[in-house]
C-alpha positions in Angstrom: 107.9 85.1 115.8 106.9 88.7 116.5 106.4 90.7 113.3 106.7 94.5 113.4 105.3 96.0 116.6 108.4 98.2 117.0 106.9 100.8 119.3 105.2 98.1 121.4 108.5 96.2 121.9 110.2 99.4 122.9 107.5 100.0 125.5 108.0 96.5 127.0 111.8 97.0 127.1 111.3 100.3 128.9 109.1 98.7 131.6 111.7 95.9 132.2 114.5 98.4 132.7 112.7 101.1 134.7 113.5 101.7 138.3 109.9 101.6 139.6 106.8 99.3 139.5 104.9 99.5 136.3 101.1 99.1 135.7 100.5 98.7 132.0 97.1 98.8 130.3 97.0 96.9 126.9 93.8 97.0 124.8 92.7 96.6 121.3 90.0 94.9 119.2 89.4 91.1 119.1 91.9 89.0 117.1 94.5 91.8 116.9 97.2 89.8 118.7 97.4 91.4 122.2 98.0 88.2 124.1 100.6 87.0 121.5 102.3 90.4 121.7 102.5 90.3 125.5 103.8 86.8 125.6 106.4 87.4 122.9 107.4 90.8 124.2 107.9 89.8 127.8 108.9 86.2 127.1 110.6 84.6 130.1 109.8 87.6 132.3 106.2 86.5 132.7 105.9 84.7 136.0 102.1 84.6 136.4 99.3 84.8 133.8 95.6 84.6 134.3 93.1 84.7 131.4 89.5 85.6 132.2 86.7 83.4 131.1 83.8 84.8 129.2 80.3 84.6 130.8 81.1 82.6 133.9 80.4 83.4 137.5 82.9 84.4 140.2 83.6 80.8 141.5 84.7 79.7 138.0 87.0 82.7 137.6 88.6 82.0 141.0 89.1 78.4 140.0 91.0 79.7 137.0 93.1 81.8 139.3 93.9 78.8 141.5 94.9 76.7 138.5 97.2 79.5 137.2 98.8 80.1 140.6 99.5 76.4 141.1 101.1 76.3 137.7 103.3 79.3 138.5 104.3 78.3 142.0 104.5 74.6 141.5 102.7 74.1 144.8 99.1 73.1 145.8 97.8 76.5 147.0 94.3 76.5 148.5 91.4 77.9 146.5 90.5 81.5 147.6 87.0 82.5 148.6 87.2 86.0 147.0 89.5 88.2 145.0 91.0 89.9 148.1 92.2 86.5 149.3 93.4 85.7 145.8 95.5 88.8 145.6 97.0 88.1 149.0 98.1 84.7 147.7 99.6 86.3 144.6 101.5 88.8 146.9 102.9 85.9 148.9 104.0 84.1 145.7 105.7 87.2 144.3 107.4 87.9 147.6 109.1 84.5 147.5 109.9 84.9 143.8 111.6 88.3 144.3 114.0 86.6 146.8 115.2 84.2 144.1 115.1 86.6 141.0 116.7 90.0 140.7 115.2 90.9 137.3 111.8 92.4 136.7 108.9 89.9 137.0 105.7 90.3 134.9 102.2 89.5 136.0 99.6 89.4 133.3 95.8 89.6 133.7 94.3 88.9 130.3 90.6 89.7 129.4 90.2 91.9 132.5 86.6 92.9 131.6 85.6 89.3 132.0 87.4 88.9 135.3 85.9 92.2 136.6 82.3 91.3 136.0 79.6 93.0 138.0 79.7 92.4 141.8 82.8 90.2 141.4 85.0 92.5 143.5 88.0 92.1 141.2 88.7 95.8 140.6 88.4 96.7 144.3 90.8 93.9 145.2 93.2 94.9 142.4 93.2 98.5 143.5 94.0 97.4 147.1 96.7 95.0 145.9 98.4 97.8 143.8 98.1 100.6 146.3 99.0 98.7 149.4 101.9 96.6 148.1 102.5 96.0 144.4 103.0 99.7 143.5 106.0 99.8 145.8 107.8 96.7 144.3 110.4 97.9 141.8 110.8 94.5 140.4 107.2 94.2 139.3 105.3 94.8 136.1 101.5 94.2 136.1 99.8 94.1 132.7 96.1 94.5 132.4 94.8 93.4 129.0 91.4 93.5 127.4 89.6 93.5 124.1 86.8 95.8 125.1 88.9 99.0 124.6 86.2 101.4 125.8 85.7 99.4 129.0 89.5 99.4 129.6 89.7 103.1 129.2 86.7 103.8 131.5 87.5 101.3 134.2 91.3 101.1 134.1 93.1 103.9 132.3 90.8 106.8 133.2 89.3 105.4 136.4 88.4 107.9 139.1 88.7 105.4 141.9 91.6 103.6 143.5 93.5 103.2 140.2 93.2 106.9 139.3 96.6 107.9 137.8 98.1 104.6 138.7 98.5 103.3 135.1 102.0 104.1 134.1 101.8 103.1 130.5 98.9 102.5 128.1 99.2 100.6 124.8 96.5 100.4 122.2 97.3 97.5 119.9 96.2 98.4 116.4 95.8 96.2 113.4 98.8 96.0 111.1 99.5 98.6 108.5 99.9 97.5 104.9 103.6 97.3 105.3 103.5 95.2 108.4 100.7 93.0 106.9 103.0 92.4 104.0 105.9 91.5 106.3 103.7 89.0 108.2 102.5 87.3 105.0 106.1 87.1 103.6 107.2 85.6 107.0 104.6 82.9 106.4 105.8 82.2 102.9 103.0 84.1 101.2 104.3 86.4 98.5 101.5 87.9 96.4 102.9 91.2 95.3 101.5 94.6 96.4 98.4 94.7 94.3 97.1 91.5 95.7 98.3 92.4 99.2 96.2 95.5 99.0 93.2 93.5 97.7 93.5 91.1 100.7 93.8 94.1 103.1 90.7 95.7 101.6 88.7 92.6 102.6 90.5 91.4 105.8 92.1 94.5 107.1 95.3 94.3 109.1 94.0 91.9 111.8 96.9 89.4 112.4 94.6 86.5 113.2 92.7 87.0 109.9 95.9 87.3 107.9 97.2 84.1 109.6 94.5 82.2 107.7 95.9 83.1 104.3 97.4 80.1 102.5 100.5 80.2 100.3 99.8 79.0 96.7 96.4 80.7 96.6 95.7 84.1 95.0 94.2 86.9 97.0 90.8 86.2 95.4 91.1 82.5 96.2 91.9 83.1 99.8 89.0 85.6 100.2 86.7 83.2 98.5 87.7 80.3 100.8 87.7 82.3 104.0 84.5 84.2 103.4 82.2 82.2 101.1 82.9 78.5 101.8 80.3 77.0 104.2 82.8 76.7 107.0 84.9 79.6 106.1 86.8 81.2 109.0 85.4 84.7 108.4 81.9 83.7 107.2 80.4 84.1 110.7 83.0 86.2 112.5 80.9 89.3 112.3 78.2 87.6 114.4 80.3 87.5 117.5 82.6 90.5 116.8 80.5 93.2 118.5 78.9 91.0 121.1 82.3 90.1 122.5 83.3 93.7 122.9 80.2 95.7 123.9 77.2 95.6 126.1 74.0 95.9 124.1 76.0 95.4 121.0 73.0 95.7 118.7 73.4 99.5 118.9 77.1 99.4 117.8 76.2 97.0 115.0 73.4 99.4 113.8 76.0 102.2 113.5 78.4 100.0 111.5 75.6 98.8 109.2 74.5 102.4 108.6 78.0 103.6 107.7 78.6 100.6 105.4 75.8 101.7 103.2 77.1 105.3 102.9 80.0 105.9 100.5 80.9 109.4 101.7 80.4 108.9 105.5 77.9 110.7 107.6 77.8 113.6 110.0 77.0 112.8 113.6 73.5 114.1 113.3 72.8 112.1 110.1 74.4 109.0 111.5 72.4 109.0 114.7 69.2 109.6 112.8 69.8 106.9 110.2 70.9 104.3 112.8 68.0 105.0 115.1 70.1 105.9 118.1 68.7 109.2 118.8 70.9 111.7 120.6 72.3 112.2 124.1 74.8 110.4 126.3 74.0 106.9 125.1 74.7 107.7 121.5 77.9 109.5 122.4 79.1 106.5 124.4 78.3 104.1 121.5 80.2 106.3 119.0 83.2 106.8 121.4 83.4 103.0 122.0 83.4 102.2 118.3 86.0 104.9 117.6 88.2 103.8 120.5 88.0 100.2 119.3 89.0 101.1 115.8 85.8 100.4 113.9 85.0 103.9 112.9 86.8 107.2 112.7 85.8 110.9 112.2 87.4 112.8 109.5 86.9 116.6 110.0 85.2 118.6 107.2 87.5 121.4 106.2 86.2 124.8 107.4 83.6 123.4 109.7 83.3 122.6 113.4 84.6 119.2 114.5 81.0 118.0 115.2 80.3 118.4 111.5 83.0 116.0 110.5 82.1 112.8 108.7 82.2 109.4 110.4 83.6 106.6 108.3 83.6 102.9 108.7 87.3 102.1 109.0 87.1 98.3 109.7 87.8 96.6 106.4 86.3 93.3 107.4 83.0 94.8 108.5 82.7 96.7 105.3 83.4 93.6 103.2 81.1 91.4 105.3 78.2 93.9 104.9 78.9 94.4 101.3 79.2 90.8 100.3 78.9 88.0 102.9 75.8 89.2 104.7 73.8 88.8 101.5 74.6 85.1 101.1 72.4 82.3 102.5 74.0 80.7 105.6 72.7 77.2 105.0 74.7 76.6 101.8 78.1 77.3 100.5 78.7 80.3 98.3 82.2 79.1 97.3 83.3 80.6 94.0 81.2 83.7 94.3 84.1 86.0 94.8 86.0 84.5 91.9 83.0 85.1 89.6 82.7 88.7 90.7 86.3 89.7 89.9 86.3 92.8 87.6 82.5 93.2 87.6 80.8 96.6 88.1 79.8 95.6 91.7 83.3 94.5 92.4 84.8 97.8 91.1 82.3 99.8 93.2 83.3 98.0 96.4 87.0 98.2 95.5 86.8 101.9 95.0 85.2 102.5 98.4 87.5 100.0 100.2 90.6 101.6 98.6 89.5 105.0 99.8 89.1 103.7 103.3 92.6 102.1 103.2 94.1 105.4 102.0 92.5 107.4 104.7 93.8 105.0 107.3 97.4 105.3 105.8 97.6 109.1 105.6 100.8 109.1 107.6 102.4 106.8 105.1 101.2 109.0 102.2 102.6 112.1 103.9 106.0 110.3 104.4 106.0 109.3 100.7 105.3 112.9 99.7 108.1 114.2 101.9 105.9 116.3 104.1 105.7 114.0 107.2 107.3 116.7 109.4 104.9 119.4 108.4 101.9 120.3 110.5 98.9 119.3 108.5 95.1 119.0 108.7 93.6 116.0 106.9 90.0 116.4 106.1 87.2 115.6 103.7 85.6 118.4 101.6 82.4 118.8 99.7 80.3 121.7 98.5 76.7 121.7 97.5 75.9 123.1 94.1 74.0 126.4 93.7 72.5 128.2 90.7 75.8 130.0 90.1 78.2 127.2 90.9 78.2 123.4 90.5 78.9 121.2 93.5 82.1 119.4 94.1 83.6 116.7 96.4 87.2 115.8 97.2 88.2 112.5 98.7 91.0 113.8 100.9 92.4 117.3 101.6 95.8 117.7 103.2 96.0 121.3 104.3 99.6 122.1 105.0 101.4 124.7 107.2 103.7 125.7 104.3 100.9 127.4 102.5 100.2 124.5 100.2 97.2 122.1 100.0 97.1 118.7 98.4 93.7 117.9 96.9 93.9 114.1 96.8 91.9 111.8 94.5 92.0 108.1 95.5 91.5 105.6 92.6 91.8 101.8 92.7 92.4 100.4 89.2 93.7 97.2 87.7 96.2 99.0 85.5 97.6 102.5 85.0 94.9 105.0 85.5 94.1 107.2 82.5 92.7 110.7 82.9 90.4 111.2 79.9 88.8 114.4 78.7 85.7 114.0 81.0 87.7 113.3 84.2 90.1 116.2 83.3 87.1 118.5 83.2 86.0 117.1 86.6 89.4 117.7 88.2 89.5 121.3 87.0 86.0 121.8 88.4 87.0 120.3 91.8 90.1 122.6 92.0 88.3 125.7 90.9 85.2 125.2 93.1 87.5 124.5 96.1 89.4 127.7 95.6 86.3 129.8 95.2 84.3 128.3 98.1 87.2 128.2 100.6 88.8 131.5 99.4 92.2 129.9 100.0 95.4 131.7 98.8 97.5 128.6 99.2 99.0 126.7 96.3 96.7 123.8 95.3 98.3 120.5 94.2 96.1 118.0 92.5 97.4 114.7 93.8 96.3 111.2 92.6 96.9 108.1 94.6 96.3 105.0 92.3 97.2 101.4 92.2 99.7 101.6 89.3 100.1 105.3 88.8 99.1 107.5 85.9 99.5 106.9 82.2 101.1 110.1 80.9 99.0 112.2 78.6 98.2 115.9 78.0 95.7 115.9 80.9 98.0 114.4 83.5 100.8 116.7 82.5 98.5 119.8 82.7 96.7 119.0 85.9 98.4 116.6 88.3 101.1 118.0 90.5 101.9 114.6 92.2 101.0 111.0 91.3 101.6 108.2 93.8 101.2 104.5 93.3 100.0 102.0 95.9 103.6 101.6 97.0 103.2 104.9 98.9 100.8 103.2 101.2 103.6 100.8 102.3 105.9 103.7 103.4 107.2 103.4 106.9 106.6 106.8 108.7 109.8 108.0 110.3 108.1 109.6 113.2 106.6 106.5 114.8 
């Protein structure tokens, strides 16, 4: 059963009802459910599907093609010697099929980066197939799918060769939002409540294949402990193959992720490249772009500064959890029970605070919808000011600068119960607000906004200072402008 994916389903429906041939590029990180989405979204319309094989030579890929074409056609087609011959065979198969079927027919090439290995000739043959014949067939939809998002964009979506401007639609498949993750868990009979759903999400993220491992009848902590700390836990070694399956020379990408995992407030580009040992230049830019396009990192601008001075954050929840907890454990023995023992400890709270901030930053559109400002033009940014002799420093988790001459100064707090603003934190909030106004020189109305797990306990400080308090339910809001 296909959960959520409303925009994706609409795109598939549009390609099936359009009056021209469609070339669709689908990409997204490993385990995000691209293949399942394509198969469910197109269902009976798929007439041919070829899945690339990782790390094999051209003859093995062509044998895979032959097997797929024989299955689709029900006939004993000869094995092609190269991809040009293979696409000629596919053209012959589709020509016959169009005579019998009047509806759109869908051809799927999955894991295209593996099919199009160096010197394979796959992309050249695909370009010729599309430009000479397939692009003129109104009954045809060709789907090109791959997990290496940066490769797909460079070699398919933004290609300067024969496929230039040929891709009619592009679809980046993202991990589930909290709302959709909740829907998936409930569809599988897992009902944990929103606090534990957030706790699961902070460790596993919204990757459907990870969420599919969650068992009903176990708490969030029990599921995380089993998946991540038992000797054969599904996610205990996932990190080892995560980057190698997506990027060439993946050690550079992993170095960036490891560096960001150690920094609570993110890093500017210059600081990140220096700390990760990448240096500067085109290679570093390519690594950062590939990680960002694949959904592992994101850049949050710093209010009042150039884009290049924005902070890079690690946005992949599983990577942060792995590097904070799993990576420290010995591989040879089970660490089962470790996560249960750490519940509520200072180290657990430190991780939870950082992970909750990252989840909130990823769900800013949901927060805006919950605040009733989704339709407003806004700039979401981080903000910090170094202290001077005359003025103390201050830092704000999230600033939402609005076009209606208001600014939300957002504090993001994960707590196990109602959050209490005590005298010391009230003094800190006043300082943040006053320093922000002085340093930025803004004339806008400033709204101190707290996003917490269970909301605020009312007291004199909350009534005086906080303009808006949101609970974690706001993170589950469905944006109307999807």
